[in-house]
N, C-alpha and C positions, 0 to 999 in steps of 0.2 A: 731912949724908951720908943719914942714915936718912930726914929729911924729903922728900928729893930721891928717894929710892928708894921711898918711900910714894906721893909724888905721882905717881911713872911708872907704878906699879902701878896705881893709882886712875884714872889717864889711860887707861891701856891695858883695864881692864875696862870703862870709861865707852865707849870707842871700840867693842868687843865688842857691848855691850848695843845702841848705836846701830846698828851693823849689823845686828843680830837685828831691831830694829824695822823697819828700813828694808825688810829682806827679806819679814818678816811683813807689813807692811800693801802690799808692791808687789802692783799689779793687771796686771802685764804688763812684758815685755821682749821685745827682738829683737836677737838676734846672728847673725852670720855667721861660720861656720869651715869649713875643710876636712878630710876624712876620705879618706886614701889606702889603698886596697884592692887588693891584687896589682897590678896595672897600670894601675889606674885612679884618676883624682882625683874625688872628688865634693864638689861645692859645698852647703853646708847653709845654708839659713835657718831659724833656730828661734825661733819665736815664742809666746811664753807668754802666755796669755789668761785672764783671769778676771773675769767679768761674770755677770749673772743667767741666761743659759745654759749657759754654756762656761766649764770650769775645768779646764785642760788645755795640749798642748802641739800648734800647728800645725807639722809638721815638713816643709819643702820640700827635695827634693834633686834637684840638676840635674846631669847628665852626657850628653854625646852630644847635645846640643841637645835633650833630652828632660828635662822637669820633672815629678816625681813627689810627690804631697801624702799625707802620713800625718797620723794624728793620735794623740796619746798622753795619755791621762787624767792627771790630777796625782796622781802618787804620789811626785815626786821633791822635794816641800818648795821648789818654786819654784827647784831648782838649774839653773844653766845648764851648757850643752853636754851634753846629758844622751845624744846619739848618740855611740858609742864606736866603732862600725866598720859598715861595709856590706856585706853578703853578695849575691851576685848570681850569676845563671846564664843563659847565652843557648844555647836551644833551639830548633829548628825554627820558626825566624822570630820567637820571641819572647823578650824580656830581660825577667828578671823580677828584682826586688830586695826586701831585707829591711833595715831599719835594726835594728841591736842597740843597745840602750839599757843605761846602767848598772846597771838592775834586770831586764834581759831579759824586758821587757813582752810577753807572749804575745798581748795584745789588738790589737797593730798589727798591720795587713794586710800580706799579700805583694802588692805590685803588679806588673803587668808592662804591656810595650806591643809594639805591632809597628810598621809604617811608618806607620799610620794612627790608630791608636787606643790608649788606656789601659784595660786591664782589671783585674779584681780575680782573684787566682789559683783562685779557686773556678770561674770560666768557663773559663780557660785550661786546667786541668787535665781540662776534659771534651775537650780538642783535641789535648792532647799528654801525656804522663807525666811529672809533676813531684813525684811521691811522694817520691824519695829526697832531694830538695831540701827539701820541706816538713817532713819529718819530721826533721830535723835542727834546726829552730826552733820546731815547733809540735806539736800532739796531731794525729797523721793521722786518728785515729779520728774526730775531730770532722768531717771532711769527706766521711766515708763517709754515703751518702744511701740509704735504703731507702723508696721511695714506693708500693711495691707491695701491693696487698690482694686477696682473694678476691672476685671479680667478683659472687658472689651475695649478699654482705653489702650491707646498706642503709646501716647505721651502722657507723663502724669509727673507733677513734683509735689513732695512732702513739705510743704511749707511749715509745718510744725518742727521738722527736723532739722531745719536750717536756721543756723544761728544769727542773730541781728548783724554781726560784722562779716558774715561770711557770703560769698558771690561764687557760685556755679555757672561757670560757661560752659555751653553744650555746642560743638560744631555743627553745623547744618549745610554743609557745602558751597553755600554762597552767602553764609550769614552766622553769626552766632545768636544762639537764645540765652540770656543771661538771667538767671534765678537768684533771688534772695527772699527773705520771710517778708518782704513789703509788697514786691510787683516782680513782673517779668518783662524782661525788656529785649527787643531786637535790634541787631545793627548789621548792615549789609556789607558784603566786603569785594564781591567780584560780579562782573557781567553775565558770566555762567558758571554752573557748579563745577566744583572741583572736588571729586570723590574722596580721592586719598591726598592730602597735603602734609607729606612729610618734610618738606622743608619749612614750614612755620616751627615758630617758638614761642614760647610763654616767658614773659619775663616782668617780674612783680606783678601789677594788675593789668599788663598789657600784653598783646599778641603782636608780633612782627611777621611778617610774610612777605616775600617778593611778589609782583603780579606773574601768576603761572599761568594766565590765560592764553598768552601772546604764541601765536603760532610760530614765529621765529626761535623760541626757546631761549630769548634775551628780553632783557627788560632794563629801565631805569628807573622803575617805580617800587617803592618798598611800602608797604601799608603798616601802619600803626594802629591799632585797633585798643581803645581804652575800654576794659572789660567793667569797668565799675559804673560809668556815665554812659554806656553804648555809644561812644561817638568814634570817628576814625579820622585820619588824616594820612597823607602821602608823603613821604620822604623821598626827594628827586635825587638820584645819582649823576655824577658828572661824566659817568662811562656805562657800557654796557654790562650788564650782570647777568651771568648764565645760570638758569634755573637749575642746571646739571650741577647743583652745589650742595653743600651738607651743612649742618650745625656743628661747631667744635665744642660749644659748651658755654657756660656764664659766669663769669668771674667780677665780683663786686659790683653787680646791677649791671653789668654790660653783657650783650651777647655778640658771641665771634662766630663769623661764619667763613667757610673756605669756597671760594669759586672755582671748582676744578677745571673748566676750561680756560679762564684765564690766569689761574695761577695767582689769584689775590686774595688775602686774608682781610677781612672785615672787622670792624667793632661797630657795634650799634649802642645807643642808648635811648631811654624812652622819653627823651626830649624832641627827638628828630633829627638828631645830630649821627653822622658816622665819620669814621675814619679809616684809611687804609694803613693796617699795621704790619702787613707783611706782603711783598713781592719780590721778583727776581733781585732787584737791587739792594732791598732793605734785609731780604733775608725774612725766616718766618721762626714763629714761636708756638710754644706748646705749655699748657697749665696741667702739672703733673704734681700730685701730693703737696698741694699748697705753695709751689713755687713756679716761675717761668723758666723753660728750657728753651735755648734754641735748636733748631731741627732742620733736616734738609727737606726739600720740597715732597720729597718722596715720602715722607711721611702721611702727607696728606692725599697725594696723587695715586699712591701704590696701596698703602697701608691703611687708609682712611681712618686715622688715629682721632681719637676725640679726648677731651679734659677728662681726667680721671683721679678719682682719690681712692687709695687702698685702706684698707681698716684690718689692722693685726688683731685678730679676737682667736680665743681659743676653742671655740665652738663650730661645729658644722652648720652650714645653712645653703638653702636653695636661693632665697634672696635676702638681702640686707640694706635696711633704711636708715639714715640718720636723721635722729630727731633732737638734735642737739645735747638734752640731758641723758639719752639712752637710745638704744637701737630698738627698731621694729625688726624682728626676724622670722622668717617663713620658713617652714619644713615640711612637705608634704602637706601643704595647704594650712597647717597648724600655724596660729599666729603667735607669737611670745614678745615679750617686753625684757631688754636686758639693759639695767642700768650700768653707766659707764664705770663707776666707782667698784663695782662687783661684777665683772664678766663671767665668772662662775654660777651664777645664779640666774636662771631663767624664770619668769613670771608669764604662766599660761593666761592667754586671753580668749581663745576660743578656735574654732575651723572657719576658716571663711571660703571653702570650696574651690571650685575651678575659677581662677581669675586672671584678669590681665590689666594692665595700665595702671599699675600701681604707683599712687603719689603721697608723699608725705608734705603736710604744711603745718609748721609748728606743732603742736602734739597730735595732730590728727592725721589718720591714714585712710586713705580712698583707694577704691579700686572698682574694677567692672565686672559684674557677675550675672550673666543670663539677661541682659539687657537693663540691668539696674547699676546705677552708682551708688555705692555704699560709703559710709562713714564710720571708720571705727575711732573711738574714744573713751576716756575712763568710764562712760556712762553705758556702754555697749557698743552695738552693731547695728546701725540703723539706715534704711534706704534714705537718699535724699532726691533721686530723680530717677524716673523710668523712660526709657525711649527704645522701640522695638527695632529702630535703626542700631542700636548699640549691640544688638544681638549678632548682627552680620557684619557690622563694621568696627572693629576695635584697635584701628590704627592708633598710633601714639597722640596724636593730636585731637582725638575726637572730643575730650574734655579738659576743664582746668577748673581748679578752686583756688582762690584769693581770700586770705583771711587777715582783716584789719588789725 
């Protein structure tokens, strides 16, 4: 009898361990269930995904022949049926809904629709008052936007529009001005101004550039600027580096640069190290669609190729940016979000006007418009920095944003 009880306990413990291991190793699941809320029934398709880019839950909610897409980052230990309720409101031709999860996740968007489109609530609240609905489930203050400034000011930063973990670096020809919501710092780079530095590159929270002030167009110095603590250091090369070079791209936190004059392919990291990864004896390589390819030197010297990634999507776009769980899509200056689990459904975010220098960092989209650096996220479109130089100089290295 005792042996039988002992065996039963052992077997039960073994099964618990087995189930734990299965859940721990699970890289995805898809389940369907229903949620009843007031007089409506919502069909839920919950897809947990864990891969190189995504770790979380795509949540599709269907009601009234409409399909609403949400994303919840993984804080649920791969739990199933994380949605416990659906809250909704109908007002002025808009139907808005918000999934309540077991952990009451505040990062999930409130989505709305009318007869024709889907919208983020930050856009709809500019058309009708949804404050009472929003403040039940989210911090309403985060949706308040102040983009005004004194017209006499030629430089201004919106301290309250910059997050605690966000750093905005503005290029000033011989230095950087670094903004966050605690202070403003400046770090110098050159002995003389460089108005357009197209060869510089941003890597994590660093800026890397060769010394382009030499009259010989050759240098053995590469500058590494820390944009968080406003310090810089010099990387000394063992050979001449021509400033007639260009950046190939970034892979795995390393910058690749091709020296056109000397036909050398360099690899730089943020620790001050560099390697020669391509030359006439080694050959050359390029990174395309998540894999390395061997290429002839003419790929760089004649075609000026760079590292690329192609996206297969069923919709038209002027610009497309990868934000991991979704794409930002720009068409005729209109901004949309398209979740990767449903490429047929576009969520309208608003019009961003004539713009340049779009950058995406984590879930935020940044761009320049008429001297302002704007940030778009789920709470709306807000200015973070104004500098009148940005009206005249919109070269690609004029600003950078790093989010911890």
